[in-house]
Residue frames as qw, qx, qy, qz and C-alpha x, y, z in Angstrom:
[[0.711, -0.294, -0.638, 0.039, 86.13, 106.13, 106.62],
 [0.379, -0.738, 0.278, -0.484, 85.89, 106.79, 110.34],
 [0.705, 0.083, -0.657, 0.253, 88.22, 104.79, 112.58],
 [0.495, -0.726, 0.185, -0.441, 88.22, 104.39, 116.33],
 [0.652, 0.147, -0.675, 0.312, 90.44, 102.73, 118.91],
 [0.609, -0.718, 0.041, -0.335, 90.12, 102.15, 122.64],
 [0.598, 0.341, -0.595, 0.414, 93.26, 101.64, 124.73],
 [0.671, -0.724, 0.017, -0.155, 93.83, 100.79, 128.37],
 [0.539, -0.654, 0.475, 0.236, 97.51, 101.23, 129.15],
 [0.112, -0.416, 0.782, 0.449, 99.41, 98.83, 126.89],
 [0.364, 0.261, 0.894, 0.022, 96.28, 96.97, 125.84],
 [0.268, 0.052, -0.417, -0.867, 94.34, 97.66, 122.67],
 [0.394, 0.167, 0.755, -0.497, 90.79, 96.87, 123.82],
 [0.526, 0.589, 0.607, -0.088, 88.75, 97.56, 120.70],
 [0.095, -0.307, 0.405, 0.856, 88.96, 98.98, 117.19],
 [0.497, 0.601, 0.602, -0.171, 86.37, 99.89, 114.59],
 [0.103, -0.165, 0.456, 0.869, 86.22, 101.12, 111.00],
 [0.354, 0.623, 0.655, -0.240, 82.92, 102.53, 109.74],
 [0.317, 0.492, 0.439, 0.681, 81.85, 104.39, 106.63],
 [0.125, -0.219, -0.278, 0.927, 81.65, 108.11, 107.42],
 [0.143, 0.698, 0.681, 0.172, 78.94, 109.25, 105.02],
 [0.119, 0.748, 0.186, 0.625, 77.71, 112.83, 104.93],
 [0.456, -0.818, 0.029, -0.350, 77.47, 113.45, 108.68],
 [0.523, 0.383, -0.625, 0.434, 80.94, 113.16, 110.27],
 [0.295, -0.403, 0.499, -0.708, 79.63, 114.09, 113.72],
 [0.881, -0.090, 0.085, -0.456, 77.11, 111.26, 113.64],
 [0.844, 0.304, -0.431, 0.099, 79.78, 108.86, 112.37],
 [0.206, 0.470, -0.631, 0.582, 82.05, 109.80, 115.27],
 [0.567, -0.292, 0.408, -0.654, 79.31, 109.21, 117.82],
 [0.943, 0.086, -0.127, -0.296, 78.39, 105.87, 116.25],
 [0.708, 0.358, -0.551, 0.259, 81.96, 104.57, 116.28],
 [0.092, -0.440, 0.608, -0.655, 82.40, 105.62, 119.90],
 [0.773, -0.154, 0.254, -0.560, 79.26, 103.68, 120.85],
 [0.913, 0.248, -0.312, -0.090, 80.49, 100.67, 118.86],
 [0.397, 0.468, -0.651, 0.447, 83.83, 100.74, 120.68],
 [0.395, -0.348, 0.531, -0.664, 82.12, 100.84, 124.09],
 [0.904, 0.012, 0.058, -0.423, 79.89, 97.92, 123.12],
 [0.799, 0.367, -0.467, 0.097, 82.81, 95.85, 121.81],
 [0.259, 0.405, -0.666, 0.571, 84.84, 96.46, 124.98],
 [0.551, -0.488, -0.676, -0.015, 81.83, 95.93, 127.26],
 [0.328, -0.266, -0.393, 0.817, 82.27, 99.21, 129.12],
 [0.066, 0.873, 0.477, -0.074, 80.29, 102.43, 129.64],
 [0.332, 0.795, 0.020, 0.508, 81.11, 105.98, 128.60],
 [0.451, -0.861, 0.150, -0.183, 81.93, 106.82, 132.23],
 [0.889, -0.283, 0.217, 0.288, 84.81, 104.33, 132.10],
 [0.651, 0.507, 0.122, 0.552, 86.60, 106.36, 129.41],
 [0.471, -0.593, -0.170, 0.630, 89.08, 108.82, 130.85],
 [0.018, -0.654, 0.222, 0.723, 90.03, 110.93, 127.84],
 [0.683, 0.524, 0.498, 0.105, 89.09, 111.21, 124.17],
 [0.153, -0.543, 0.370, 0.738, 91.27, 112.59, 121.36],
 [0.681, 0.631, 0.360, -0.097, 89.98, 113.27, 117.85],
 [0.279, -0.490, 0.508, 0.651, 92.24, 113.48, 114.82],
 [0.386, 0.281, 0.764, 0.435, 92.03, 113.42, 111.03],
 [0.011, 0.283, 0.388, 0.877, 89.93, 115.49, 108.65],
 [0.442, -0.606, -0.498, -0.436, 86.82, 115.19, 110.83],
 [0.480, -0.137, -0.612, 0.614, 88.52, 115.98, 114.13],
 [0.081, -0.039, 0.196, -0.977, 86.66, 119.29, 114.55],
 [0.611, -0.182, -0.331, -0.696, 83.32, 117.50, 114.21],
 [0.628, -0.224, -0.727, 0.165, 83.66, 115.37, 117.34],
 [0.251, -0.730, 0.052, -0.633, 82.07, 117.59, 120.01],
 [0.830, -0.543, -0.020, -0.128, 82.55, 115.04, 122.81],
 [0.789, 0.241, -0.274, 0.495, 86.34, 114.88, 122.32],
 [0.522, -0.759, -0.121, 0.369, 88.47, 116.27, 125.15],
 [0.206, -0.669, 0.382, 0.604, 91.21, 117.31, 122.72],
 [0.796, 0.598, 0.086, -0.022, 91.94, 117.44, 119.02],
 [0.479, -0.584, 0.499, 0.426, 95.39, 116.63, 117.67],
 [0.428, 0.635, -0.431, -0.477, 97.02, 116.65, 114.25],
 [0.971, 0.199, -0.074, -0.108, 97.35, 113.53, 112.13],
 [0.485, 0.616, -0.544, 0.300, 101.14, 113.88, 112.18],
 [0.264, -0.482, 0.653, -0.520, 101.32, 113.50, 115.96],
 [0.821, -0.073, 0.363, -0.434, 98.78, 110.69, 116.07],
 [0.894, 0.385, -0.222, -0.056, 100.23, 108.66, 113.20],
 [0.314, 0.577, -0.654, 0.375, 103.67, 108.86, 114.80],
 [0.448, -0.361, 0.603, -0.552, 102.26, 107.85, 118.20],
 [0.920, 0.100, 0.125, -0.357, 100.35, 104.94, 116.70],
 [0.768, 0.477, -0.416, 0.100, 103.42, 103.63, 114.89],
 [0.083, 0.536, -0.685, 0.487, 105.62, 103.94, 118.00],
 [0.683, -0.222, 0.445, -0.535, 102.97, 102.11, 120.05],
 [0.952, 0.209, 0.067, -0.214, 102.73, 99.25, 117.55],
 [0.865, 0.297, -0.127, 0.384, 106.41, 99.10, 116.60],
 [0.435, -0.865, 0.108, 0.225, 108.70, 100.58, 119.27],
 [0.550, -0.393, 0.455, 0.580, 111.91, 101.90, 117.75],
 [0.534, 0.638, 0.467, 0.300, 110.36, 102.85, 114.40],
 [0.342, -0.409, 0.085, 0.842, 112.16, 105.81, 112.82],
 [0.157, 0.144, -0.401, -0.891, 110.22, 106.54, 109.63],
 [0.408, 0.424, 0.738, -0.330, 106.46, 106.40, 109.13],
 [0.089, 0.041, -0.566, -0.818, 105.02, 106.44, 105.61],
 [0.336, 0.427, 0.711, -0.446, 101.28, 107.01, 105.62],
 [0.121, -0.025, -0.573, -0.810, 99.26, 106.93, 102.40],
 [0.295, 0.366, 0.699, -0.538, 95.63, 107.64, 103.10],
 [0.405, 0.614, 0.665, 0.129, 92.60, 108.32, 100.99],
 [0.163, 0.962, 0.215, 0.032, 93.10, 112.08, 100.82],
 [0.041, 0.919, -0.388, 0.058, 96.78, 112.72, 101.50],
 [0.911, 0.063, -0.273, 0.304, 100.19, 111.15, 101.91],
 [0.241, -0.905, 0.282, -0.208, 102.83, 111.92, 104.49],
 [0.789, 0.156, -0.457, 0.379, 106.30, 110.85, 105.59],
 [0.468, -0.842, 0.098, -0.251, 107.16, 111.33, 109.26],
 [0.570, 0.377, -0.589, 0.432, 110.66, 111.10, 110.69],
 [0.713, -0.672, -0.109, -0.168, 110.74, 109.96, 114.32],
 [0.135, 0.718, -0.603, 0.321, 113.77, 110.46, 116.57],
 [0.418, 0.146, -0.863, 0.244, 115.30, 107.98, 119.01],
 [0.146, 0.045, 0.658, -0.738, 112.91, 109.09, 121.75],
 [0.146, 0.476, 0.864, 0.081, 109.84, 108.45, 119.60],
 [0.103, 0.733, 0.262, -0.619, 109.14, 112.12, 118.96],
 [0.599, 0.726, 0.297, 0.161, 108.39, 113.73, 115.61],
 [0.507, -0.408, 0.210, 0.730, 111.64, 115.15, 114.24],
 [0.134, 0.350, -0.375, -0.848, 110.39, 116.22, 110.80],
 [0.520, 0.399, 0.751, -0.077, 107.65, 115.51, 108.29],
 [0.119, 0.207, -0.448, -0.862, 106.52, 116.23, 104.75],
 [0.407, 0.410, 0.748, -0.327, 102.94, 116.04, 103.58],
 [0.065, -0.059, -0.583, -0.808, 101.04, 116.15, 100.30],
 [0.168, 0.498, 0.764, -0.375, 97.48, 117.30, 100.95],
 [0.228, 0.559, -0.067, -0.794, 96.99, 119.62, 97.97],
 [0.510, 0.377, -0.570, -0.522, 96.78, 117.03, 95.20],
 [0.921, -0.087, 0.185, -0.332, 95.20, 113.58, 94.91],
 [0.724, 0.479, -0.489, 0.084, 98.30, 112.15, 93.22],
 [0.316, 0.328, -0.761, 0.462, 100.07, 109.72, 95.53],
 [0.429, -0.138, 0.539, -0.712, 96.93, 109.00, 97.58],
 [0.351, 0.197, 0.909, -0.106, 94.27, 106.34, 97.82],
 [0.473, 0.673, 0.273, -0.499, 91.93, 108.55, 95.81],
 [0.222, 0.622, -0.587, -0.469, 94.40, 108.44, 92.92],
 [0.102, -0.116, 0.982, 0.104, 94.25, 104.65, 92.96],
 [0.410, 0.458, 0.690, -0.382, 90.45, 104.71, 93.07],
 [0.420, 0.707, -0.102, -0.559, 90.32, 106.92, 89.97],
 [0.172, 0.484, -0.787, -0.342, 92.70, 104.61, 88.10],
 [0.265, 0.080, 0.953, -0.125, 90.79, 101.50, 89.16],
 [0.493, 0.588, 0.420, -0.485, 87.61, 103.01, 87.72],
 [0.373, 0.683, -0.394, -0.489, 89.31, 103.80, 84.41],
 [0.122, 0.358, -0.911, -0.161, 90.76, 100.28, 84.19],
 [0.788, -0.135, -0.216, -0.561, 87.45, 98.69, 85.25],
 [0.667, -0.015, -0.706, 0.238, 89.05, 96.54, 87.95],
 [0.586, -0.781, -0.187, -0.106, 88.66, 96.56, 91.73],
 [0.047, -0.830, 0.489, -0.265, 91.36, 97.90, 94.01],
 [0.801, -0.355, 0.466, -0.126, 91.54, 94.43, 95.56],
 [0.910, 0.337, 0.189, 0.152, 92.85, 93.13, 92.23],
 [0.231, 0.932, -0.273, 0.048, 95.64, 95.68, 91.90],
 [0.422, -0.647, 0.635, 0.022, 98.30, 93.81, 93.88],
 [0.773, 0.043, 0.627, 0.085, 97.84, 90.45, 92.14],
 [0.653, 0.721, 0.214, 0.084, 97.62, 91.99, 88.67],
 [0.059, 0.932, -0.357, -0.027, 100.74, 94.10, 89.20],
 [0.609, -0.434, 0.655, 0.112, 102.70, 90.90, 89.91],
 [0.749, 0.336, 0.545, 0.167, 101.91, 89.74, 86.38],
 [0.276, 0.925, -0.098, -0.243, 103.37, 92.85, 84.74],
 [0.867, 0.231, 0.121, 0.425, 106.06, 92.23, 82.15],
 [0.413, 0.164, -0.008, 0.896, 107.19, 95.85, 81.79],
 [0.073, -0.687, -0.511, 0.511, 105.56, 98.52, 83.99],
 [0.317, 0.758, 0.355, 0.447, 104.10, 101.32, 81.90],
 [0.354, -0.047, -0.189, 0.915, 105.58, 104.77, 82.34],
 [0.116, -0.853, -0.479, -0.171, 103.19, 107.30, 83.82],
 [0.488, 0.188, -0.162, 0.837, 105.02, 110.59, 84.05],
 [0.191, -0.640, -0.145, -0.730, 102.35, 113.05, 85.15],
 [0.209, -0.055, -0.722, 0.657, 102.14, 114.02, 88.82],
 [0.421, 0.045, 0.142, -0.895, 98.58, 115.30, 88.37],
 [0.474, 0.174, 0.832, -0.228, 95.67, 112.89, 88.74],
 [0.586, 0.659, 0.201, -0.427, 93.73, 114.40, 85.84],
 [0.380, 0.707, -0.524, -0.285, 96.68, 114.25, 83.44],
 [0.190, -0.301, 0.934, -0.037, 97.73, 110.81, 84.72],
 [0.616, 0.342, 0.627, -0.333, 94.21, 109.57, 84.00],
 [0.578, 0.725, -0.128, -0.352, 94.60, 110.85, 80.43],
 [0.093, 0.587, -0.795, -0.126, 97.91, 109.00, 80.18],
 [0.424, -0.028, 0.886, -0.187, 96.26, 105.77, 81.33],
 [0.659, 0.557, 0.348, -0.367, 93.44, 106.18, 78.80],
 [0.416, 0.745, -0.439, -0.282, 96.06, 106.72, 76.10],
 [0.130, -0.402, 0.906, -0.005, 97.91, 103.57, 77.18],
 [0.594, 0.235, 0.711, -0.293, 94.68, 101.59, 77.02],
 [0.622, 0.694, 0.049, -0.358, 94.00, 102.85, 73.49],
 [0.276, 0.683, -0.656, -0.162, 97.48, 101.69, 72.47],
 [0.891, 0.029, -0.423, -0.163, 96.74, 98.18, 73.71],
 [0.120, 0.463, -0.731, 0.486, 98.92, 98.22, 76.83],
 [0.550, -0.287, -0.785, 0.004, 98.00, 95.46, 79.26],
 [0.515, -0.774, -0.136, -0.341, 96.16, 96.23, 82.48],
 [0.859, -0.377, -0.124, 0.324, 98.94, 94.50, 84.41],
 [0.575, 0.181, 0.005, 0.798, 101.65, 96.78, 83.02],
 [0.093, -0.680, -0.146, -0.712, 99.50, 99.86, 83.56],
 [0.686, -0.692, -0.173, -0.142, 98.77, 98.94, 87.18],
 [0.799, -0.217, -0.079, 0.555, 102.46, 98.31, 87.86],
 [0.342, 0.408, 0.086, 0.842, 103.16, 101.73, 86.34],
 [0.378, -0.756, -0.196, -0.496, 100.52, 103.32, 88.57],
 [0.803, -0.540, -0.151, 0.203, 102.20, 101.77, 91.61],
 [0.658, 0.048, 0.007, 0.752, 105.56, 103.14, 90.49],
 [0.063, 0.632, 0.175, 0.752, 104.01, 106.57, 89.99],
 [0.582, -0.758, -0.160, -0.246, 102.57, 106.65, 93.53],
 [0.838, -0.342, -0.075, 0.418, 105.84, 105.33, 94.98],
 [0.508, 0.311, 0.054, 0.802, 107.86, 108.02, 93.18],
 [0.189, -0.751, -0.161, -0.612, 105.56, 110.74, 94.50],
 [0.719, -0.687, -0.070, -0.079, 105.86, 109.55, 98.10],
 [0.829, -0.073, -0.038, 0.553, 109.60, 108.87, 97.77],
 [0.285, 0.585, 0.018, 0.760, 110.05, 112.54, 96.92],
 [0.495, -0.776, -0.028, -0.389, 108.47, 113.41, 100.28],
 [0.895, -0.380, -0.016, 0.232, 110.85, 110.98, 101.99],
 [0.662, 0.327, -0.016, 0.674, 113.74, 112.68, 100.24],
 [0.043, -0.761, 0.008, -0.647, 112.80, 115.96, 101.89],
 [0.608, -0.688, 0.180, -0.352, 112.77, 114.63, 105.47],
 [0.026, 0.495, -0.861, 0.117, 115.16, 111.68, 105.24],
 [0.897, -0.083, -0.266, -0.343, 114.41, 107.98, 105.52],
 [0.062, -0.513, 0.789, -0.333, 115.85, 106.16, 108.51],
 [0.675, -0.115, -0.706, -0.182, 115.26, 102.47, 109.25],
 [0.247, 0.300, 0.914, 0.114, 113.16, 100.83, 110.60],
 [0.266, 0.055, -0.265, -0.925, 110.50, 102.07, 108.18],
 [0.244, 0.354, 0.872, -0.235, 106.82, 101.30, 108.62],
 [0.159, -0.142, -0.481, -0.851, 103.97, 101.95, 106.21],
 [0.178, 0.370, 0.744, -0.527, 100.47, 102.76, 107.47],
 [0.421, 0.366, -0.082, -0.826, 97.14, 103.76, 105.99],
 [0.825, 0.276, 0.381, -0.315, 94.72, 101.78, 103.86],
 [0.623, 0.689, -0.337, -0.151, 97.00, 101.86, 100.82],
 [0.142, -0.576, 0.797, -0.108, 99.60, 99.88, 102.81],
 [0.754, 0.044, 0.604, -0.255, 97.33, 96.86, 102.36],
 [0.771, 0.628, -0.048, -0.098, 98.27, 96.89, 98.68],
 [0.787, -0.366, 0.331, 0.371, 101.48, 94.86, 98.54],
 [0.641, 0.529, 0.269, 0.487, 102.22, 96.18, 95.05],
 [0.011, -0.944, 0.040, -0.326, 102.56, 99.71, 96.42],
 [0.668, -0.689, 0.270, 0.081, 104.75, 98.48, 99.28],
 [0.826, 0.021, 0.344, 0.445, 107.11, 96.70, 96.87],
 [0.425, 0.744, 0.172, 0.485, 107.25, 99.77, 94.63],
 [0.284, -0.933, 0.126, -0.183, 108.09, 101.94, 97.67],
 [0.792, -0.449, 0.326, 0.255, 110.87, 99.55, 98.70],
 [0.736, 0.353, 0.299, 0.494, 112.27, 99.77, 95.18],
 [0.187, 0.873, 0.068, 0.445, 112.32, 103.57, 95.28],
 [0.394, -0.856, 0.237, -0.235, 113.70, 103.93, 98.80],
 [0.618, 0.402, -0.644, 0.205, 116.01, 100.87, 98.77],
 [0.161, -0.292, 0.734, -0.591, 114.98, 99.87, 102.30],
 [0.236, -0.308, -0.920, -0.062, 112.71, 97.14, 103.69],
 [0.345, -0.276, 0.053, -0.896, 109.30, 98.38, 104.73],
 [0.027, -0.199, -0.934, 0.296, 107.14, 96.82, 107.43],
 [0.392, -0.352, -0.368, -0.766, 103.37, 96.97, 107.26],
 [0.246, -0.115, 0.700, -0.661, 101.44, 96.96, 110.51],
 [0.030, -0.357, -0.930, -0.085, 98.51, 94.59, 110.95],
 [0.016, -0.758, -0.527, 0.383, 96.68, 97.68, 112.17],
 [0.354, 0.047, 0.307, 0.882, 97.84, 99.86, 109.26],
 [0.086, -0.573, -0.514, -0.632, 94.39, 101.22, 108.48],
 [0.505, -0.770, -0.385, -0.052, 93.75, 102.03, 112.15],
 [0.640, 0.025, -0.269, 0.719, 97.12, 103.59, 112.95],
 [0.010, 0.446, -0.028, 0.895, 95.92, 107.18, 113.26],
 [0.648, -0.556, -0.217, -0.474, 93.06, 106.20, 115.57],
 [0.849, -0.274, -0.332, 0.305, 95.38, 104.08, 117.70],
 [0.448, 0.205, -0.197, 0.847, 97.77, 107.01, 117.95],
 [0.289, -0.552, -0.074, -0.778, 94.93, 109.28, 119.05],
 [0.812, -0.491, -0.270, -0.160, 94.02, 106.78, 121.76],
 [0.750, -0.045, -0.293, 0.591, 97.66, 106.61, 122.84],
 [0.170, 0.357, -0.114, 0.911, 97.81, 110.40, 123.09],
 [0.551, -0.588, -0.216, -0.551, 94.54, 110.38, 125.03],
 [0.866, -0.445, -0.198, 0.115, 96.26, 108.15, 127.57],
 [0.006, 0.926, -0.364, 0.103, 99.46, 110.17, 127.22],
 [0.928, -0.234, 0.234, 0.172, 101.42, 106.93, 127.13],
 [0.681, 0.138, 0.275, 0.665, 103.62, 108.14, 124.28],
 [0.001, -0.879, -0.086, 0.469, 104.70, 111.75, 123.97],
 [0.643, 0.251, 0.416, 0.592, 105.63, 112.77, 120.41],
 [0.110, 0.963, 0.227, 0.097, 104.96, 116.49, 120.69]]
């Protein structure tokens, strides 16, 4: 997905989430136009544009490009001042960012080499189980005993799930086990950088309450989920464009 945010000082003027498709450059241009239309302003009114994420190098009209780490930290600090740990689980990677008292990135750990512990992992499992991702949270609440999924590789974990299905394990227990598996993977990242409260979770996966509860169980801390969780990186990019929050 392509996300965009438009900020004027402390005010979040507009946000958008569009499907990227094959042409990331076209998707970036479209979301920029959508933001301008939603805010009722022209391109000349925009002072600075920052691009981030996997498609950041395909936004030719951006004034600057910045890493996801910086932007996700900036977005979290903007939405929740005083946040110290940011857990972001996106479609392609997962990351844990430690923020210091000044709101600057102190340390981070990132998994971008393997789909395990990402939204893509959940999509693969949802396909195998023949349920929608929207059903995952509710079904996990009905689990009696979460299934054990030990593999940290998506391919092998998929084989484990298929084996569990063949043994008659319930979908609910398997889904709860999948949540525990993702939480364990991300908790290992948190163990490398430290986990200081307050903790906030961002990214599309944060909308799955089952994952959030599993993460709280692994880290033994309460986790807040932003209303703008899926837009956090884009909001952070807009913040950095306005240079309101410095996390470099």
